[in-house]
C-alpha positions as CSV (number, residue, x, y, z in Angstrom):
1,M,-48.5,-22.1,4.7
2,R,-48.0,-18.4,3.8
3,K,-43.9,-17.4,1.9
4,G,-41.5,-16.2,4.7
5,E,-43.1,-18.6,7.4
6,N,-41.1,-21.0,8.6
7,R,-41.7,-24.5,7.6
8,T,-39.5,-27.2,8.7
9,S,-40.6,-31.1,8.7
10,A,-41.6,-33.5,11.6
11,P,-38.3,-33.8,14.0
12,A,-35.8,-36.9,12.6
13,Q,-35.8,-39.4,15.3
14,I,-32.4,-40.9,14.0
15,A,-29.3,-39.5,14.0
16,E,-28.2,-38.3,10.2
17,Q,-26.2,-35.6,9.0
18,L,-28.0,-31.7,8.6
19,Y,-27.1,-29.8,6.5
20,V,-27.5,-26.4,7.3
21,G,-26.9,-23.2,4.9
22,I,-27.4,-19.7,6.8
23,D,-28.1,-16.5,4.2
24,V,-26.4,-13.6,6.4
25,H,-27.6,-10.5,6.6
26,K,-27.4,-7.2,8.7
27,K,-30.7,-8.3,10.6
28,S,-32.2,-11.6,9.9
29,W,-31.0,-14.5,8.9
30,N,-32.7,-17.0,5.7
31,V,-31.4,-20.7,7.0
32,H,-32.1,-23.8,5.1
33,I,-31.9,-27.4,6.3
34,M,-30.9,-30.3,4.8
35,S,-30.3,-34.0,4.6
36,E,-28.7,-36.1,3.2
37,H,-32.0,-36.8,1.2
38,I,-34.3,-34.3,1.2
39,S,-34.8,-30.8,1.9
40,L,-36.0,-30.3,5.7
41,G,-36.9,-27.0,5.0
42,R,-36.0,-23.0,6.1
43,I,-36.5,-21.0,8.9
44,H,-36.3,-16.8,9.1
45,M,-34.2,-15.6,11.9
46,K,-34.8,-12.3,13.2
47,P,-32.9,-11.8,15.1
48,P,-30.5,-13.5,13.9
49,R,-28.9,-15.4,16.7
50,M,-26.7,-18.8,16.8
51,E,-28.1,-19.9,20.1
52,T,-31.9,-19.6,19.4
53,L,-30.6,-21.7,15.9
54,L,-28.9,-24.3,17.9
55,E,-31.9,-24.8,20.6
56,H,-34.2,-25.2,17.6
57,L,-32.4,-27.7,15.7
58,N,-30.8,-29.9,18.9
59,E,-34.7,-30.2,19.5
60,R,-35.8,-31.2,16.6
61,Y,-32.9,-33.1,15.5
62,P,-31.3,-34.4,19.1
63,H,-29.6,-37.1,17.4
64,A,-28.2,-35.2,14.2
65,T,-24.9,-34.3,13.3
66,L,-24.9,-30.6,12.2
67,H,-23.0,-28.6,9.0
68,F,-22.8,-25.8,8.9
69,A,-21.9,-22.7,5.6
70,Y,-22.7,-19.6,5.8
71,A,-22.6,-16.8,2.8
72,T,-23.2,-13.2,3.2
73,K,-25.6,-12.4,-0.5
74,S,-29.0,-10.6,-1.0
75,D,-30.6,-13.7,-2.8
76,A,-34.0,-15.6,-0.8
77,V,-32.7,-18.7,-2.5
78,D,-29.5,-18.8,-1.3
79,S,-29.5,-20.3,2.2
80,R,-30.9,-23.4,-0.4
81,K,-28.4,-23.2,-2.5
82,I,-25.3,-22.9,0.4
83,A,-27.2,-26.8,2.4
84,E,-27.1,-28.3,-1.1
85,A,-23.3,-27.4,-1.4
86,L,-22.6,-28.6,1.7
87,R,-24.6,-31.7,1.5
88,A,-22.7,-32.0,-1.5
89,Q,-19.0,-31.3,0.0
90,A,-18.6,-28.7,-2.8
91,L,-17.7,-26.1,0.2
92,H,-14.2,-26.3,2.2
93,S,-13.7,-25.6,6.0
94,I,-12.2,-21.8,6.9
95,W,-9.9,-22.0,10.3
96,I,-10.9,-19.3,12.9
97,P,-8.2,-18.9,14.7
98,T,-7.9,-18.8,18.5
99,E,-8.2,-15.3,20.4
100,E,-4.3,-16.2,21.7
101,Q,-3.5,-16.5,17.6
102,E,-5.6,-13.5,17.0
103,G,-3.6,-11.5,19.2
104,D,0.3,-13.1,17.8
105,R,-1.0,-12.2,14.7
106,A,-1.6,-8.5,15.8
107,L,1.5,-8.3,17.1
108,V,3.0,-9.3,14.3
109,R,1.2,-6.6,12.3
110,Y,2.0,-4.1,14.6
111,R,5.7,-4.7,14.1
112,A,5.6,-5.1,10.6
113,T,4.3,-1.6,10.8
114,L,7.1,-0.7,13.4
115,V,9.7,-1.7,11.2
116,Q,7.8,0.0,8.5
117,A,7.7,3.6,10.4
118,L,11.7,3.1,11.7
119,R,12.4,2.7,7.9
120,S,11.1,5.2,6.5
121,T,12.0,8.0,9.8
122,K,15.5,7.0,8.4
123,T,14.8,7.5,4.9
124,R,13.4,11.0,5.9
125,I,16.2,11.5,7.4
126,K,18.8,10.6,4.8
127,Q,16.8,12.8,2.8
128,R,16.9,16.1,4.8
129,L,20.7,15.7,5.1
130,L,21.2,15.2,1.6
131,F,18.9,18.3,0.8
132,H,21.4,20.8,2.9
133,G,24.4,19.0,1.6
134,V,25.4,17.0,4.0
135,V,26.9,13.4,2.7
136,I,27.5,10.6,5.1
137,P,30.6,8.9,5.1
138,P,30.8,6.3,2.9
139,E,32.3,3.9,5.4
140,L,29.4,4.9,7.7
141,D,26.3,4.5,4.8
142,N,26.1,0.6,4.7
143,G,22.3,0.2,5.4
144,S,23.4,-0.4,8.9
145,W,22.2,2.8,12.3
146,T,25.4,1.2,13.7
147,K,26.7,3.5,17.0
148,R,28.8,4.8,15.3
149,L,26.5,6.5,12.6
150,R,24.2,7.1,15.4
151,Q,27.2,9.5,17.1
152,W,28.1,10.7,13.5
153,L,24.5,12.2,13.0
154,A,25.0,13.7,16.5
155,S,27.4,15.8,15.7
156,V,26.4,16.8,12.5
157,Q,25.6,20.6,12.0
158,L,23.4,22.2,9.4
159,A,25.3,25.1,7.8
160,D,21.3,26.6,8.3
161,P,20.5,27.1,12.0
162,S,17.0,27.1,11.7
163,A,17.2,23.9,9.8
164,Q,19.0,22.4,12.6
165,P,16.5,19.2,14.3
166,H,15.8,20.1,18.1
167,G,16.3,17.3,20.5
168,W,18.2,15.9,17.4
169,H,19.4,12.8,19.5
170,C,20.3,9.1,18.1
């Protein structure tokens, strides 16, 4: 058999654990399949498609329990190393969030972005006031942007009319 050709052993007829190491590349996968005791072979997949791999494995090993692990590297031996580590239980599983959970996480990240933008805007307003010599009254300068502070800001008139913000509404 030539190097690079697909090589897998005869299909297993008994239920067993199979360990599948996948070395992921942009346009192909190197896949190595191992049982608990021996290497069952390797497959080079181009184009890489999980559906095709699952069809192949389910057809050849219909009663097997499949365990998968993958890595993105460039060594052709990596898929074997991955399968061996998986078989030895040296790899830990990862948690993949559902679409709903990922949406929730995106919402929380967006809220954090908005909070930071608001904080930055408030800091720029205070810096602009200080630049023009306007001091916020101590009773209003407590970190909270209360209704009283916003009313005071709306009433501020800067000495230089060209520096007065247009539409300064709070």
